[in-house]
C-alpha positions in Angstrom: -124.8 197.8 107.5 -128.2 197.7 105.9 -130.7 199.6 108.0 -132.3 201.8 105.4 -134.8 201.1 102.7 -133.5 202.7 99.5 -136.4 205.2 99.6 -136.4 205.9 103.3 -134.5 208.6 105.2 -135.1 207.3 108.7 -133.3 204.3 110.2 -135.7 201.5 111.2 -134.5 198.6 113.4 -130.9 199.1 112.6 -128.8 196.0 112.9 -125.0 196.3 113.0 -122.8 193.5 112.2 -120.8 192.4 115.3 -117.6 192.9 113.3 -118.3 196.6 113.3 -118.1 196.8 117.1 -115.0 198.5 118.4 -112.4 196.2 119.9 -109.6 197.6 122.2 -106.3 197.4 120.4 -107.6 197.1 116.9 -109.0 200.4 115.5 -110.0 200.2 111.9 -108.9 203.0 109.5 -111.8 204.3 107.5 -111.4 204.8 103.8 -110.3 208.3 102.9 -113.4 208.8 100.7 -116.4 208.3 103.0 -119.8 207.4 101.7 -122.3 210.1 103.1 -125.2 209.8 100.8 -127.7 208.8 103.5 -126.4 211.6 105.8 -126.9 214.1 103.0 -130.5 213.0 102.5 -131.1 213.2 106.2 -129.7 216.7 106.3 -131.9 217.8 103.4 -134.9 216.4 105.1 -134.0 218.1 108.4 -133.7 221.5 106.6 -137.4 221.3 105.7 -138.3 221.5 109.4 -135.4 222.9 111.4 -133.5 226.2 110.8 -130.3 225.1 109.1 -131.4 221.5 109.6 -130.0 221.6 113.2 -131.1 222.2 116.8 -127.7 223.6 117.8 -125.7 225.7 115.3 -122.2 224.1 115.5 -123.7 220.8 114.4 -124.1 222.3 110.9 -120.3 222.1 110.3 -120.3 225.6 108.8 -117.0 226.4 110.5 -115.1 223.4 109.2 -116.8 222.6 105.9 -118.0 219.3 104.6 -121.2 217.4 105.2 -122.2 216.6 108.8 -122.6 212.9 109.4 -126.0 211.9 110.9 -125.4 209.5 113.8 -127.4 206.5 114.6 -125.4 204.7 117.3 -122.5 205.1 119.8 -120.7 202.8 122.1 -117.7 203.4 124.2 -115.4 205.8 122.4 -117.0 205.2 119.0 -119.7 206.7 116.8 -121.5 205.3 113.8 -123.3 207.3 111.2 -126.2 206.6 108.9 -123.9 205.4 106.1 -122.1 202.9 108.4 -118.9 205.0 108.9 -117.3 204.6 112.3 -115.5 207.4 114.1 -113.3 207.7 117.2 -115.1 210.3 119.3 -113.2 213.3 120.7 -116.1 215.6 121.6 -118.0 213.2 123.8 -121.4 214.9 123.3 -119.6 218.1 124.2 -118.3 216.8 127.5 -120.7 214.6 129.4 -119.5 211.2 128.1 -116.6 210.8 130.5 -117.4 207.1 130.8 -118.0 206.7 127.1 -121.2 206.1 125.3 -123.8 203.6 126.5 -121.9 202.6 129.6 -123.7 199.5 130.9 -124.2 201.0 134.5 -125.7 204.2 133.1 -127.9 202.3 130.6 -129.2 200.0 133.3 -130.0 203.0 135.6 -131.9 204.8 132.9 -133.9 201.7 132.0 -134.9 201.0 135.6 -136.0 204.6 136.1 -138.0 204.6 132.8 -139.9 201.6 133.9 -141.3 203.7 136.8 -142.0 206.7 134.5 -140.0 209.3 132.6 -141.4 212.2 134.6 -143.6 213.0 137.6 -143.5 216.8 138.0 -143.3 216.0 141.7 -140.4 215.4 144.1 -138.5 212.1 144.2 -135.8 210.7 146.5 -133.5 210.5 143.5 -133.1 214.3 143.5 -131.5 214.3 146.9 -129.5 211.2 146.1 -127.7 213.0 143.3 -127.5 216.3 145.2 -125.8 214.5 148.0 -123.1 213.1 145.7 -122.5 216.5 144.1 -122.3 218.4 147.4 -120.0 215.8 149.0 -117.6 216.3 146.1 -117.8 220.1 146.1 -117.7 221.5 149.6 -118.3 225.0 148.4 -121.8 224.0 147.5 -123.9 223.8 150.7 -127.3 223.7 148.8 -128.1 223.3 145.2 -131.0 223.2 142.7 -131.3 221.1 139.6 -132.2 222.6 136.2 -132.3 221.1 132.7 -129.5 223.1 130.9 -126.3 225.1 131.6 -128.1 228.2 130.3 -130.6 227.9 133.1 -127.9 227.3 135.7 -125.9 230.4 134.9 -128.9 232.6 134.4 -130.3 231.5 137.8 -127.0 231.8 139.6 -126.7 235.4 138.4 -130.2 236.2 139.5 -129.3 234.9 143.0 -126.1 237.0 143.0 -128.0 240.1 142.1 -130.6 239.5 144.8 -128.0 238.8 147.4 -125.8 241.8 146.7 -128.6 244.2 145.5 -126.3 245.2 142.7 -126.7 245.2 138.9 -123.5 244.7 136.9 -122.0 241.3 135.9 -118.4 240.8 134.9 -117.8 238.0 132.4 -114.8 237.3 130.2 -114.3 237.4 126.5 -114.5 234.0 124.9 -116.3 232.4 128.0 -119.7 231.0 127.1 -122.2 230.8 129.8 -125.3 229.8 127.8 -127.6 231.8 125.6 -129.5 234.0 128.0 -129.7 237.6 126.8 -127.3 239.1 129.3 -124.5 236.6 128.7 -124.4 236.6 124.9 -121.7 239.3 124.9 -118.3 238.3 123.5 -119.3 234.8 124.4 -116.9 232.5 122.5 -118.2 229.1 121.6 -120.8 229.1 118.8 -120.6 232.9 118.5 -116.8 232.7 117.9 -117.3 229.8 115.5 -119.7 231.9 113.3 -117.7 235.1 113.7 -120.5 236.9 115.7 -119.7 239.5 118.3 -123.1 239.0 120.0 -126.6 238.0 119.0 -129.4 239.8 117.3 -132.5 240.1 119.5 -130.6 241.1 122.6 -131.6 244.6 123.7 -128.7 247.0 124.5 -130.5 247.8 127.7 -129.8 244.2 128.8 -126.3 243.8 127.4 -125.4 247.1 129.1 -125.3 245.4 132.5 -122.7 242.9 131.4 -119.0 244.0 131.5 -116.9 241.7 129.2 -113.2 241.7 130.1 -110.1 239.9 128.7 -109.5 236.5 130.4 -106.3 236.1 132.5 -106.1 239.9 133.0 -106.5 240.8 136.7 -105.7 244.5 136.1 -108.8 244.8 133.9 -110.9 243.4 136.7 -109.4 245.8 139.2 -110.2 248.7 136.8 -113.8 247.6 136.3 -114.4 247.5 140.0 -112.8 250.9 140.4 -115.1 252.3 137.7 -118.3 250.7 139.0 -117.9 251.1 142.8 -120.3 249.0 144.8 -122.4 248.0 141.8 -120.9 244.8 140.5 -123.0 241.8 141.7 -120.7 239.0 140.6 -117.8 237.8 138.5 -118.7 234.7 136.4 -115.9 232.7 134.9 -115.1 229.3 133.3 -112.1 228.4 135.6 -110.6 226.5 132.7 -112.2 227.9 129.5 -113.6 225.4 127.1 -115.6 227.6 124.8 -112.8 229.4 123.0 -110.9 226.2 122.9 -109.2 224.9 126.1 -107.5 227.9 127.8 -106.2 227.3 131.4 -105.9 230.2 133.9 -102.6 231.9 134.4 -100.9 231.1 137.8 -102.6 233.2 140.4 -105.4 234.4 138.2 -108.3 232.5 139.9 -106.9 233.3 143.3 -106.8 237.0 142.3 -110.5 236.9 141.3 -111.3 235.4 144.6 -109.4 238.1 146.5 -110.9 241.0 144.5 -114.5 239.8 144.8 -114.2 239.2 148.5 -112.6 242.6 149.0 -115.4 244.3 147.0 -118.4 242.5 148.4 -119.1 240.8 145.1 -119.8 237.1 144.5 -117.5 234.7 142.5 -119.4 232.3 140.3 -117.5 229.3 138.8 -119.1 228.0 135.6 -118.1 224.4 135.9 -120.5 223.1 133.4 -117.6 221.6 131.5 -114.9 221.3 134.2 -117.1 219.9 137.0 -116.3 216.2 137.6 -114.0 216.3 134.6 -110.8 217.9 135.8 -111.2 216.2 139.2 -114.1 214.8 141.2 -114.4 218.2 142.8 -113.9 220.0 139.5 -111.6 223.0 138.9 -112.2 224.4 142.4 -110.6 221.2 143.8 -107.7 221.5 141.4 -107.0 225.1 142.1 -108.2 225.2 145.7 -110.8 228.0 145.2 -113.9 228.4 147.4 -116.5 229.8 145.0 -119.6 231.5 146.2 -121.8 229.9 143.6 -121.1 227.1 141.2 -122.9 226.1 137.9 -122.7 222.4 136.8 -123.9 220.4 133.8 -122.8 217.8 131.3 -121.4 215.0 133.4 -123.9 215.3 136.3 -126.6 214.2 133.8 -124.7 211.1 132.6 -125.6 212.1 129.0 -129.1 213.3 129.6 -130.2 217.0 129.9 -129.4 218.1 133.4 -127.6 221.0 135.1 -127.5 222.6 138.5 -126.4 225.7 140.4 -125.6 225.9 144.0 -123.5 227.5 146.7 -123.6 229.0 150.2 -126.8 228.2 152.0 -127.4 231.9 152.9 -127.4 232.7 149.2 -129.4 229.6 147.9 -132.0 230.2 150.6 -133.1 233.3 148.7 -134.8 230.9 146.2 -138.5 230.3 146.4 -140.2 228.8 148.3 -137.9 230.1 151.1 -137.1 233.5 149.6 -138.1 236.1 147.0 -136.0 234.9 144.1 -138.2 232.9 141.7 -136.8 230.1 139.6 -138.7 227.0 138.4 -138.7 224.1 135.9 -141.3 221.4 135.4 -138.7 218.8 134.3 -136.0 219.9 136.7 -134.7 216.9 138.6 -136.1 214.6 135.9 -135.9 211.0 137.2 -134.1 209.7 134.1 -131.4 212.3 134.4 -131.1 211.8 138.1 -130.6 208.0 137.6 -128.0 208.5 134.8 -126.1 211.2 136.8 -126.2 209.1 140.0 -124.7 206.1 138.2 -122.0 208.2 136.6 -121.0 210.1 139.8 -121.0 206.9 141.9 -118.7 205.3 139.4 -116.3 208.3 139.4 -116.3 208.6 143.2 -115.6 204.9 143.7 -112.6 205.0 141.2 -111.5 208.5 141.7 -107.7 207.9 141.7 -107.5 205.6 138.8 -110.0 207.5 136.6 -108.5 210.9 136.8 -104.9 209.7 136.7 -105.7 207.6 133.7 -107.5 210.4 131.9 -104.6 212.8 132.5 -102.1 210.3 131.2 -104.0 209.4 128.1 -104.9 213.0 127.2 -101.3 214.1 127.7 -100.2 211.4 125.3 -102.6 212.4 122.5 -101.9 216.1 123.1 -98.2 215.6 122.7 -98.5 213.1 119.9 -100.6 215.4 117.6 -98.4 218.4 118.5 -95.3 216.4 117.5 -97.0 215.3 114.2 -97.8 219.0 113.4 -94.2 220.0 114.2 -92.8 217.3 112.0 -95.1 218.4 109.2 -94.0 222.1 109.6 -97.4 223.2 110.7 -97.7 225.8 113.5 -99.9 224.5 116.3 -100.2 225.6 119.9 -101.4 222.8 122.3 -103.4 223.7 125.4 -104.5 221.0 127.9 -106.1 220.8 131.3 -106.8 217.3 132.5 -108.9 215.5 129.9 -109.6 218.7 127.9 -107.4 219.7 125.0 -107.3 222.0 122.0 -104.8 222.3 119.1 -104.8 225.9 118.0 -103.6 226.6 114.5 -101.5 229.6 115.5 -97.9 230.5 116.2 -98.6 232.4 119.4 -99.4 231.0 122.9 -103.1 231.1 123.5 -104.0 232.7 126.9 -107.2 234.6 126.1 -109.7 235.2 123.3 -107.6 237.7 121.4 -104.8 235.1 121.0 -107.2 232.3 120.3 -108.7 234.4 117.5 -105.3 234.5 115.7 -105.9 230.8 114.8 -106.0 229.9 111.1 -109.6 228.6 111.1 -109.4 227.5 107.5 -106.4 225.3 108.3 -108.3 223.9 111.2 -111.2 223.1 108.9 -108.9 221.2 106.5 -107.5 219.3 109.5 -110.9 218.5 110.8 -112.1 217.2 107.4 -108.9 215.1 107.0 -109.3 213.6 110.4 -112.9 212.7 109.8 -111.8 210.9 106.6 -109.3 209.0 108.7 -112.1 208.0 111.2 -111.4 210.6 114.0 -114.2 213.1 114.9 -112.9 216.2 116.6 -115.1 219.1 117.7 -116.2 220.9 114.5 -114.9 224.3 115.6 -111.4 225.7 116.4 -113.0 227.3 119.4 -114.3 224.2 121.2 -112.3 221.9 123.5 -111.9 218.2 122.8 -112.7 215.7 125.5 -111.4 212.3 126.3 -113.1 209.6 128.4 -112.3 206.3 130.2 -113.3 204.4 127.1 -110.4 205.7 125.1 -107.5 203.2 124.9 -103.8 203.4 124.3 -104.5 201.8 120.9 -107.0 204.6 120.2 -104.4 207.2 120.9 -101.8 205.5 118.7 -104.4 205.4 115.9 -105.3 209.1 116.4 -101.7 210.3 116.2 -101.1 208.3 113.1 -104.3 209.7 111.6 -103.1 213.2 112.4 -99.8 212.5 110.6 -101.7 211.5 107.5 -104.1 214.5 107.9 -101.2 216.9 108.1 -99.6 215.3 105.1 -102.8 215.6 103.1 -103.0 219.3 104.0 -99.6 219.9 102.5 -100.6 218.0 99.4 -103.8 220.1 99.0 -101.7 223.3 99.2 
């Protein structure tokens, strides 16, 4: 690949040799020593203008070590960096790329929308087109509103819950990340866990005070909180399958217990399905577990790779939003036509192929989960494997991971060594022990075989390094 002038740091008119394109059944093992000189120069340049050189902290690779590659292209299940290295992608832009990168149907939809304008700041029919697809898949959502990020979705859903109940407290769970609004950055997992932070500077205690963080998978703690704060808990917000302390499924009966408690106490149950929506099933986790949530937050997949999120629920709650009611929420770019086009193309594809897509994702994710777990066992390295559908995490710990306390027993240094070794073999896992990996329809059986063999070599190299 020759797309850089020797003195330039920005790719111009990159042309990739057709031989570098991925071909099903023939993954190519990268050399163990990767060339990253151009990525390093790009990082140095970015640090002049961006804090840490990044626009999202986990991209900095501080938790896993090594130099973060700068990407220039992606297709299917593969990524290419500025130095021409190719990687098999297991983080999928943190979840939305369920169809793989640059899927032809999604690309065509975006191109056609862009020809009509990238933004209007006024209503378009495309907003109701996508909303209809979402609501038809998730019957608990009678009405919804689009926003541009998961943070906006959760923040707005909680505002509606407080207005509907006329209560103040919010229960969230340790290790669940619901965006970076002030009231939710309390024991929030994800990037905070990655960097070892209990919360965030700049969040006043007066705001954090109204958030009650409880251990995940512990119904007794929820009962106790409701007993202490009688008639003043507006809502319980939960990732039904946690993805932001790594993949942690709910214990049997846990979500059903949350539904029962909130109904008995007049509180609302909010499902944060930003990750699980349209990933675990077409109807998300609430379809899998049979839960009728009051409010639901969505993101990732519904934008088809573009910035898009939504919140929705029972009409009597959503009708509190302006212009119908007193709860104010707004966004100039909400319902952006490009995101609506990409999301509509993605959801139509998933809905038309529902059975084959989700059965295939489940099968291929189970195969890679078991394969890497077996490779770790053969190497004598303690790993706990958690999986839900096409979400998976390999925790470097000897104890079952059911909540944030057990996730935090992981050997993050060992995970960092594993992550670096896998990158050198051409496999890109999420750069944090506390983030779930995601698979998509573009991953093939050959990709999985390649990944398991790369893991065996990575575990062997970790032993050698010790």
